[in-house]
FIDO-300053 format. One record per residue: residue in three letters; x, y, z of N, C-alpha, C in turn. Coordinates in pm, whole numbers, plus 50000, padded with zeros to 5 digits. Example, Ala and Ser with C-alpha at 12.3 -4.5 7.8 and 13.67 -1.06 7.14 Angstrom:
<pts>
ALA513194943150780512304955050780513204967050780/SER512854977550708513674989450714512905000350787/
</pts>
This chain:
<pts>
UNK502095251251358501775238751291500805241351176/UNK501055235151063500195236950947498895229350969/UNK497805235950939496495229550953496425217150865/UNK495825206450919495735193950844494785194850726/UNK493975205350719493085207050605493925209950481/UNK493655202550375494405204750251493415207850140/UNK493875213950030492975217149919492285204649865/UNK491125206749802490375195349748490555194149597/UNK491725198549549492075197549407493515192849398/UNK493835185349293495175179649279495745182849141/UNK497025186149137497745187649011499055179749020/UNK499415173248912500675166048903501705175048837/UNK502955174648888504045182548829505285173848820/UNK506055175648714507215167048690508535173148738/UNK508565185748771509815192448812510925190548709/UNK510615194448585511605193748479511565180648403/UNK512205180448287512265168448204512925157148281/UNK512195145948289512675134148364512995137548509/UNK512335147848563512545151648703513915157448731/UNK514525164248631515895169148647516035179648756/UNK514935186548791515005196748895514485191749029/UNK514265178849041513685173449164514585176149285/UNK515895174749271516785176849385516635190849441/UNK516645200749352516475214649398515095216649460/UNK514105210549399512735211849449512625205949589/UNK513175193849607513085187349738513945194449842/UNK515165197849805516085204249901515555217649950/UNK514925225149859514495238749892512995240049916/UNK512275228749911510815228849924510195238749826/UNK510415235449700509895243549590509355234449481/UNK508605240349390508235233749265508965241149154/UNK509815234049081510605240348975509945237748839/UNK509815248648763509055248148638509835255248529/UNK509565251648404510285257248290509575269048226/UNK509205267548096508575278348018509465290948014/UNK510705289047971511615300447966511255310647859/UNK510235307347777509785317247677508945328147742/UNK508515326047867507675335947935508565345948010/UNK508445358847978509285368948044509045369648195/UNK510055374148266510025375248411508815383348459/UNK508565394548394507495403448441506115397148431/UNK505935387948333504635381248319504485369748418/UNK505585365048472505525355048578505165361648711/UNK505725373248736505485380248862504105386648865/UNK503675392648754502325398548742501685392948616/UNK501065381148628500555374148509499495381948433/UNK499705383048304498695388048210498425376248118/UNK497315369448140497105356648073496805358247924/UNK496305369747883496105372047740497455372647669/UNK498405379847727499735380847667500485367447674/UNK500315360347787500965347347801500445337747695/UNK499145337947672498575328847571499095332347431/UNK499205345347401499735349447270501155344347250/UNK501975345247353503365340747343503415325647319/UNK502585318347391502595303747377502115299647239/UNK501045306147190500505302347059501485306046948/UNK502165317146962503185320946863504325310846863/UNK504695306246983505785296546996505405283346929/UNK504175279046947503745266246890503465267246741/UNK503025278946695502705280446554501595270946513/UNK501835262846411500815253546362500825240246437/UNK501775238546526501845225946600500765225546709/UNK500325213346741499315211546845499965212446983/UNK499165215547084499635215547221499625228947289/UNK499335239747213499375253147272498345254647382/UNK497115249947357496045251447456496385243747583/UNK496865231447566497235223347682498355229947762/UNK499345235447691500455242047757499985254447832/UNK499125262247770498625274447834497825271147960/UNK496975261147951496165257348067497055252648183/UNK498095244948149499005240148252499725251848321/UNK500195261248241500885272848298499935281248382/UNK498705282148340497735290048417497505283848555/UNK497485270348564497345263848695498475267848789/UNK499655270048733500825273548814500785288048858/UNK500315296748772500375311148799499095316748861/UNK497965310148841496675315248889496275307849016/UNK496665313249130496335307749262496675292849275/UNK497945289149261498335275049274498115269549415/UNK497865278349512497585273749649496275266149657/UNK495475266549550494195259549550494355244449533/UNK495575240049501495785225949466496785219149559/UNK496635206249572497705197749624498555193749504/UNK499875194949518500775191749408501485178649438/UNK501485169649340502085156549360503105153649250/UNK504075145249285505035140349186505465126449230/UNK506155119349141506615105649170508125105149151/UNK508825102449259510285101949255510795091649356/UNK511885084749318512595075549408511685065049469/UNK510705060449392509835049749438508685053949526/UNK508455067249537507385072149623506525082549551/UNK505315084549600504515096049562504795106949666/UNK505165118649618505435130249704504345140649682/UNK504035148349786503025158649772503395170949857/UNK502835182049817503075194449890501935204049860/UNK501915215149930501055226549894501955238849886/UNK501495249149817502345260749791501605273849822/UNK502395284449831501815297849842501735303649701/UNK500835313049682500695319449551501895328449522/UNK502225329349396503295338349354504505331149302/UNK504745332449170505915326249110507155334549136/UNK508285327749153509565334549176510495331149060/UNK510785340848972511695338148859513095334848908/UNK513755326048838515145322548869516035334348827/UNK516715340748920517535352548884518695349048792/UNK519095336348792520215332148708519765325748577/UNK518455324948558517945318548438517895303348453/UNK517115296948369516945282448374518285275348351/UNK518485264448427519715256648414519385241848428/UNK520405233648421520185219248436519765215848578/UNK520105224648674519815221948815518525228448863/UNK518125239548801516965247048849516115251648731/UNK514835253648761513905257548657513955272348625/UNK513125276348527513015290348489512405298648601/UNK511505292348676510925298748795510445287748888/UNK510025291649008509545281549102508455287149191/UNK507735278049253506755281149356507335276649489/UNK506945283349597507465280049730506425272149809/UNK506855261149868505945252749945505635258950081/UNK504395258450122504085261650262503865248950343/UNK503565238050275503625224650336504685217250257/UNK505815213650319506945208250244506645194850178/UNK507465191550079507335178850010507375167350112/UNK506445158050098506385146650189506015134150111/UNK506605122850149506225110050090505455101650191/UNK504765108650282503945102050382502535108050384/UNK501575099950424500215104950441500145113750566/UNK498985119650591498835128250708499065120550838/UNK498775107450835498985099150953500345092250954/UNK501205095550856502565090350858502805077650780/UNK501845073350698502045061150619502865064350496/UNK503935056550471504765058650353503965056250226/UNK504125065250130503375064450005504235057849898/UNK504585045349921505395037749827504605034849701/UNK505235036549586504565033849459504075019449455/UNK504815010249515504434996149514503124993749586/UNK502755002649679501555000749760500375009049710/UNK500575016849604499515025649555498745019049440/UNK497465022549423496695016949312497295020849177/UNK497135012249079497635014948945497015027348884/UNK495765030248921495105042248869495815054948913/UNK496495054149028497235065649079498635066249018/UNK499345055049018500745055148973500885057048823/UNK499825054448746499945056348602500185070948567/UNK499865080048660500105094348637501585097048616/UNK502455088748677503885090748663504345089348518/UNK503545082648436503915080648297503395091448203/UNK502705101448257502195112248173503345119948110/UNK503245122947982504335129747911504405144547944/UNK503275150547977503255164848006503915168148139/UNK504255180948157504895185448280503895187048392/UNK502685191648359501655194248459500325189148405/UNK499545182648493498225178048451497355175848573/UNK496065173748547495135169348652495055154148646/UNK495515147048748495485132448743494055127248732/UNK493865116748653492535110748643492055105948779/UNK492985100948859492625095348991492875105449103/UNK492585118149077492895128449177492115126449308/UNK490875121249297490105118649419490765107849503/UNK491275097449435491965086749507493235091949573/UNK493935101049505495155106849563494835114449691/UNK493795122549689493385129749809493005120049921/UNK492285109549884491855099649983493065093050048/UNK494065089649968495255082850019496065092150109/UNK496245104550067496995114250148496315116250283/UNK494985116250283494235118750406493885105950482/UNK494465094550436494265081650504492805077450509/UNK492075080950405490685076550395490615064150308/UNK489795054650347489675042150272488645043450161/UNK488905036450053487975036149941486675029349984/UNK485535034849943484245029349986484055014949940/UNK484515011749819484404997949771485294988649853/UNK486484993749892487384985549974486784983050111/UNK486124993150167485454991450297484354980950286/UNK483554981850179482484972150158483034958050145/UNK484134956850068484734943650047485284938050177/UNK485914946550259486484942050387485384937050480/UNK484254944350485483134940050569482554926750519/UNK482474925650387481974913150330482914901550361/UNK484224904150353485204893650384485114889650531/UNK484954899550620484824896450762483614887650788/UNK482514891050722481304883050737481484868850685/UNK482184867750573482434854550515483344846350606/UNK484364852750664485254845550755484494840250876/UNK483554848150927482764843451041481874831651001/UNK481324832150880480514820950831481384808550813/UNK482584810350761483524799250743483884793050878/UNK484114801550979484454796551111483364787451166/UNK482104791551149480994783251196481004769651127/UNK481314769650997481354756950923482544748450964/UNK483684754950990484874747451032484584739551160/UNK483864745951252483554739351379482604727551362/UNK481974726751244481064715451218481744704251139/UNK482974706351097483654696151017483924683651098/UNK483894672351030484324659951095485814660851122/UNK486294652151211487714652651241488594650451117/UNK488324640151035489174638250917489164650250823/UNK487974656650811487894668250722488684680050779/UNK488634681950911489394692850971490894690450955/UNK491304677850975492714674450954493134677450811/UNK492274673650717492614675950577492644690850545/UNK491734698550606491714712950584493034719250628/UNK493514715850746494784721350794495914717250700/UNK495854704850651496864700150556496854708650428/UNK495624711850379495504720350259496074734250285/UNK495784740050403496304753250436497824753150438/UNK498394742950500499844741850506500434741250366/UNK499814733150280500314731650143500264744850068/UNK499154752150081498984764650006499804776250062/UNK500334774450181501214784750238502684780550232/UNK502954770250151504344766550124504904754950203/UNK504054748350285504524737150366504064723950305/UNK504964714350296504634701150242504814690650350/UNK503834681750360503904671350462505064661750433/UNK505844659050536506934649250524506464635550569/UNK505844635250689505384622450743504394624750854/UNK503654614250888502774614351003503534608551120/UNK503654616451228504444612151342503614603451435/UNK502384607351460501534599551549500104604051536/UNK499164595551574497764598851554496924593851671/UNK495974602451714495004598251815493634601151756/UNK492594598551834491254600651782490974615451757/UNK491514624151843491224638451831492384646551774/UNK493574640951762494714648951718495664641051634/UNK496474648251559497494641751478498724650351472/UNK499864644651502501134651551490501694648551352/UNK502054659151279502664657151148503894665851135/UNK504764661851047505964669751017505814675650878/UNK506134688650864506054695250734507364702650708/UNK507574705650582508814712350542508504723450444/UNK509184734650459509084745650363510414746350288/UNK510464741150165511734740850091512324754650067/UNK511464764650046511974778150018512694783950140/UNK512184781050260512794786150382513844776750438/UNK513814764150391514734754250445514414750850589/UNK513114750750622512694748250760511754736250768/UNK511764729650883510784719450914509974724051035/UNK508724719851037507844723751147507114711551202/UNK506864712251330506114702151404504684707351415/UNK503694699651368502314704351362501424695551448/UNK500614701951529499624694751610498254700151579/UNK497314691451551495954695351514494994690451621/UNK494154699351672493164695951773491844702951741/UNK490754696351769489464702951754489214712151873/UNK489704708151993489554716152114490764713652202/UNK491154723952276492314722552365492354734352460/UNK493004732352576493224743252670494724745552685/UNK495104754452775496514757852790497344745852835/UNK496754737252916497484725552964497874716452848/UNK496944714652754497234706152637498324712652552/UNK498194725652530499214732752451500594731552516/UNK500644733352648501924732552718502564718852702/UNK501744708752700502274695252684502984693652550/UNK502394699352446503014698252313504194707752297/UNK504154718852369505314727852366506534720752425/UNK506344713452536507444705852595507954695352498/UNK507034688952428507434679052329508234685552217/UNK507794697552176508494704952071509904708652115/UNK510054712552243511374716252294512354704652285/UNK511864692552300512724680752291513124677652147/UNK512384683752052512624680951910513264692751837/UNK513854702251912514354714451850515474712051749/UNK516214701351764517264698651665516674694851530/UNK515444689751532514804685151409513854695651351/UNK513154702951438512134712451393512474726651440/UNK512284736251348512574750251382511364757551438/UNK510154752351410508964758751462507854748551485/UNK506844752751559505694744251588504424751751552/UNK503484744751491502174750351458501124742251533/UNK500324749151612499264742651691497924747851640/UNK497184739551568495914743451507494754737951588/UNK493904746851638492744742651718491594752151689/UNK490474746851638489404756151600488534760451718/UNK488564753051830487714756451945488514755852075/UNK489384765452100490154765252225489234766952346/UNK489544760052453488704760852573489094772552662/UNK490224778552635490694790152711491644798152624/UNK492054809752672493044817552599494364810152598/UNK494994809352480496224801852466497404811352450/UNK498424809452531499624817852524500834809252493/UNK501834815552435503044808252395504284814952452/UNK505364807452475506614813452525507184823152421/UNK507684834652465508204844652370509474840352300/UNK510194830852357511494826952302511434814552213/UNK510224809752185510064797952100509214801451978/UNK509534795251866508754797551743507534788551743/UNK506574791951830505334784351842504194792951788/UNK503484787851689502384795351627501074788251657/UNK500144795551717498834789951750497814794851650/UNK497174785651579496094788951488494784785351554/UNK494084795351607492754792851661491724794851550/UNK490464793551585489404793651483489424805751392/UNK489584817951449489574830051368490724830151268/UNK491914826051313493074825851224492904815351116/UNK492364803751152492144793251052491134797850948/UNK490054804350993489054809450898489674819850805/UNK490514828650860491184838750777492074832050673/UNK492804821850713493684814750620492884807350514/UNK491734802050553490864795150456490444804750346/UNK489994816750385489534826450286490684831250200/UNK491834834250260492954839850185493654829650097/UNK493504816950127494124806650042493114800349947/UNK491894805849941490904801149845490304787649877/UNK490184784250005489634771350045488194772250093/UNK487584783850075486204785650122485234775650061/UNK485314774049929484394764849862484644750349907/UNK485904747349937486204733849986485474731250117/UNK485514741050209484834739650337483324738550316/UNK482794747250229481354746750201480934733250148/UNK481774727650062481454714650000481384703350100/UNK482074704350213482044693650312480754693550391/UNK480014704550387478754705250461477544705850368/UNK477784705450237476684706650142475814694050145/
</pts>
């Protein structure tokens, strides 16, 4: 088994123009690279003074020779020191390699590069803990590397790439999550202090901001109100019961009522900020229980925190 320790340096590689050698690279667990102007013997036993002369002669008066030479040196001079990443098929892929370039015996082609490096940790689009590294889920600072015109570079966000591969959370994200948790707990305390009409209105606001629109008020008591809501996008109607406090017996009573209304409603939402006991629901019914913690979370995520604060100001 390969040790989970990985290098603390990152290099991006494109595996050919527009990733044309990616299939060979992935299939064979290699990194395919060009630079066909570099002779085979200098790839196998690098002489960097001679390599630099060849590159500068090739570029002549054009810019880019230094950048090209530095990139090639990363590949030939102990590439095992780096984690290598690329972006293909909607994912970030990464690998590590052993030192030593292998020239293509058949020469560069549309399918394979001029030479390649061999992976000792194969290409993977998952983190060390198995999380898929989908481009859609990665920070923009990381994915912008995919737009780099060069074949090889040091990504600006290389530290973030290492953190993501190793399933480490960003320190600012950790701070923000702790702050959000604290705010949700403060919101929960305020929710429990709301008057009944305000709590009813709060649940109504949450429903509206999550795509549900009130159709009608079915019935009302001093402590609870049954309402009907509809989600046009889903084509569903829901039966909603709001309580400031309730136990399992109360919930069961409304579940039975919901069962009688199944032809009209596809799901039931039971909102209670102070349950008197643990509330459970039948596995075969679409019954959703919003207790205080869930309501506070929805308040924060739907931007209703200031509304709650304003009711107690």
